[in-house]
N, C-alpha and C positions, 0 to 999 in steps of 0.2 A: 321436398327433398328428403329422400330415404338413404340412411347410411346403414351399410351392412356390417354386421359384427363379425369379425374374423373368427372369434371364439365359438360362435354358434356354428359357422361352417365347419371348423375342425372337429367340434363335437359331433356333428351330423356325419362327417366322414369316418370318424372312429366308430360310430354305431353302425354304419353301413358295412364297414370291414367286419365287425363282430358278426353281424347278421349273415354276411356272405359266408364267413367261416363256419357259422353253425349249419347254414343250409348245405355247404359242401360236405361237412362232416355227416350230416343226416342222409345226403345222397349216397355216401360211401357205406353207411350202414345198411341202407335199403339194397343197394347193388350186391353187397356181399351176402345178404340173406337170400336173395334169389326168389323171394316171395312177391314181388311187384311185377305185374304183367307188363307194363309199359317200359320196364327196365331190363326185360329178358335179353335184349340185343347186347347189352353190356356184359362182358365177362365177369364172373364173380370175383376173379383175382384182381380186378381193378378197384374193388371196393376198399381194400385195406389202404392203398396209397391215397385214394381220395379222402379217407378218414383222417390220414395223417396230415394231408395238406389243409383240410379244414380245421383241424385242431391247432395247427401252427398258426393259421390266419386268425383264429379266434383268440388264442392266448398270447402269441408273441408279436404280431404286427401292430396292434393298437399301442402297446408301450413303446415300441420303437418309433412310431409316428409321433406320439406325445413327446417323447424325449427330443426328437428332431425339431419339433415346433415349439418346445419350451423357450420362452423369452429369457434372455440373459439379463440378470438383474445387476 
C-alpha cells in the first residue's frame, strides 16, 4: 500500500509553475528579439506581454499557492 505525500505533490506543483513561468518569460524575450526563425509568425509586440506574464507566474504565483496551501496550526 502506497501513501502519497501531499507535500511532495504541492512542491512539484510549485516547481512546475516556476518552470512554466520561466519558459514563458524566455519565449517573450525570444519573440521580442525577432532572431528566432520558428517564432517569426508571432509579432514582436507580443514579446513584452509574454515576458510580463512569465515573470508574474514565476515570482508571484508560487507564494500565492503556498499561502493558500499553508496548513493552519
